[in-house]
C-alpha positions in Angstrom: 25.1 50.4 75.5 23.1 52.1 78.6 21.1 54.8 77.9 20.2 57.6 81.0 17.0 59.6 80.1 17.9 63.2 79.8 16.4 66.6 79.2 17.0 68.3 76.2 17.0 72.0 74.5 16.6 71.5 70.9 16.3 74.1 67.9 13.2 72.9 65.8 12.1 74.5 62.6 9.3 73.3 60.6 9.3 69.6 62.1 9.2 69.3 65.4 12.4 68.5 66.3 15.4 69.4 64.3 18.8 69.3 66.3 19.7 69.2 70.0 21.5 72.2 71.4 21.9 71.2 75.0 21.3 68.6 77.6 22.0 67.5 80.9 23.7 64.3 81.7 24.5 62.8 85.2 23.6 66.4 86.4 25.9 68.5 84.5 24.8 70.9 81.4 26.5 69.6 78.2 26.4 72.1 75.1 26.5 70.6 71.8 29.3 71.6 69.9 29.1 69.7 66.5 26.7 67.3 65.6 29.0 64.3 64.0 26.3 62.1 62.6 22.2 61.5 62.5 20.5 58.8 61.5 17.0 57.1 62.5 15.2 53.6 62.7 11.8 52.6 62.3 9.1 54.8 61.1 7.7 53.1 58.1 6.5 49.9 60.0 3.8 50.9 62.8 5.1 48.1 64.7 8.6 50.1 65.0 8.2 53.5 66.5 10.5 56.1 64.8 13.8 56.8 67.1 16.2 59.6 65.7 19.9 59.2 66.7 22.4 61.8 67.3 26.1 61.3 67.6 27.4 64.8 69.0 30.5 66.3 70.4 30.2 68.3 73.2 32.1 71.7 74.4 33.6 70.0 76.9 35.2 67.4 74.3 32.8 64.3 75.2 31.3 62.1 72.6 27.4 61.0 73.6 24.6 59.2 71.5 21.5 60.9 72.0 18.3 59.4 70.9 14.5 60.7 70.8 11.9 58.3 70.9 8.7 60.1 69.1 6.1 58.0 70.7 7.0 58.5 74.2 8.3 62.0 73.7 11.5 61.3 75.4 15.1 61.4 75.2 17.9 59.7 76.5 21.9 59.6 76.2 24.9 57.1 76.6 28.7 58.4 76.9 30.8 57.3 74.4 34.0 56.4 75.4 
């Protein structure tokens, strides 16, 4: 899977990042309609930084995998076909 770095608007609560609300992908704004799944990897082992994943459906019906890399504070996405 090829991920592309993106900008994300997200809801934050007691934690820094709770859930993505919208993002820009290939020049188009995508509104998150539904979070279909969420998981993470790493975090326990210092050699594996925590990465949060969100599988989302947009208001246009697209399915995307979004990931947030905590060490670099960056988001990336790939379109699921």
